[in-house]
C-alpha positions in Angstrom: -109.3 -151.7 34.1 -107.2 -150.2 31.3 -106.0 -147.5 33.7 -104.6 -150.2 36.0 -102.5 -151.6 33.2 -101.3 -148.2 32.1 -100.4 -147.5 35.7 -98.5 -150.8 35.9 -96.6 -150.0 32.6 -95.7 -146.5 33.6 -94.5 -147.5 37.1 -92.8 -150.7 35.8 -94.6 -152.8 38.5 -93.0 -156.1 39.4 -94.7 -158.9 41.3 -93.2 -161.5 43.7 -93.8 -165.1 42.7 -92.4 -168.5 43.2 -90.4 -167.8 40.0 -89.0 -164.6 41.3 -90.0 -161.1 40.2 -92.3 -161.0 37.2 -93.8 -158.3 35.0 -97.4 -157.4 34.5 -97.3 -159.1 31.1 -96.0 -162.3 32.7 -99.0 -162.5 35.0 -101.0 -163.6 32.0 -98.7 -166.6 31.6 -99.4 -167.9 35.1 -102.1 -170.4 35.9 -104.8 -169.5 38.4 -103.6 -172.0 40.9 -100.9 -174.7 41.3 -100.7 -177.8 43.5 -97.0 -178.3 42.7 -95.7 -175.0 44.2 -95.1 -173.3 40.8 -95.8 -169.6 40.4 -99.6 -168.9 40.1 -101.9 -166.0 40.3 -103.6 -167.1 43.6 -100.3 -167.1 45.4 -99.2 -163.8 44.0 -102.5 -162.2 45.1 -102.2 -163.8 48.6 -98.7 -162.5 48.9 -99.8 -159.0 48.1 -102.7 -159.1 50.5 -100.4 -160.3 53.2 -98.0 -157.4 52.5 -100.9 -155.0 52.7 -101.9 -156.4 56.1 -98.3 -156.1 57.3 -98.2 -152.5 56.2 -100.9 -151.9 58.8 -102.5 -148.7 59.9 -100.1 -146.1 61.5 -102.7 -144.2 63.6 -106.4 -144.2 64.2 -106.3 -140.7 65.7 -104.1 -138.7 63.3 -105.6 -137.4 60.1 -105.5 -140.1 57.5 -102.7 -139.5 55.0 -102.4 -142.2 52.4 -99.4 -144.5 52.9 -97.7 -144.6 49.4 -96.4 -148.2 50.0 -99.9 -149.4 51.0 -101.4 -147.5 48.0 -99.0 -149.1 45.6 -99.5 -152.6 47.1 -103.3 -152.1 46.7 -102.8 -151.1 43.0 -100.7 -154.2 42.4 -103.3 -156.4 44.1 -106.0 -154.8 41.9 -104.0 -155.6 38.8 -103.5 -159.2 39.8 -107.3 -159.5 40.6 -108.1 -158.0 37.2 -105.8 -160.6 35.5 -107.5 -163.4 37.5 -111.0 -162.1 36.4 -109.8 -162.0 32.7 -108.4 -165.6 32.9 -111.5 -166.9 34.6 -113.7 -165.4 31.9 -111.4 -166.9 29.2 -111.6 -170.3 30.9 -115.4 -170.1 31.1 -115.6 -169.1 27.4 -113.4 -172.0 26.5 -115.5 -174.5 28.5 -118.6 -173.1 26.7 -117.0 -173.5 23.3 -116.0 -177.1 24.1 -119.5 -178.0 25.4 -121.0 -176.5 22.2 -118.5 -178.4 20.0 -119.2 -181.7 21.8 -123.0 -181.1 21.5 -122.6 -180.4 17.8 -120.6 -183.6 17.3 -123.2 -185.7 19.1 -126.0 -184.1 17.0 -124.2 -184.9 13.8 -123.6 -188.5 14.9 -127.3 -188.8 15.8 -128.3 -187.4 12.4 -126.0 -189.9 10.6 -127.4 -192.8 12.6 -131.0 -191.7 11.8 -130.1 -191.4 8.1 -128.7 -194.9 8.1 -131.8 -196.3 9.9 -134.0 -194.5 7.4 -132.0 -195.8 4.4 -132.0 -199.3 5.9 -135.8 -199.2 6.1 -136.2 -198.7 2.4 -136.9 -201.6 0.0 -134.4 -202.9 -2.5 -136.4 -201.4 -5.4 -136.4 -197.9 -3.7 -132.6 -198.1 -3.1 -132.0 -199.2 -6.7 -134.1 -196.2 -8.0 -132.1 -193.8 -5.8 -128.8 -195.3 -7.0 -129.9 -195.0 -10.6 -130.9 -191.4 -10.1 -127.4 -190.7 -9.0 -126.0 -191.7 -12.4 
């Protein structure tokens, strides 16, 4: 994957988006999708895939020589797909962190409630002894 980003940097790749041409670095600022027509990674990837399709195959009979335009478009698409994978992994990790934080909070609340119930079940004499022990 690192080789892809080195390739993008060395070739100064730019990507078409609803916001105009953007750099590889700016891909990381885009959301995965958008319902409002703003620039997003899904639309950039679809645009590149469409360009690759339009580039087409020149001949099925002649020896296959790589089309430089098609090759570059494929590299650009691979870069966008790599950014999508990275962002999806980051989103999944953030969801896991939030779920763990929420579970921790619920457990602490439950412990506090249990401690209050336990404390409320003690007699007045036991509570006075505990209070005196604090001084």
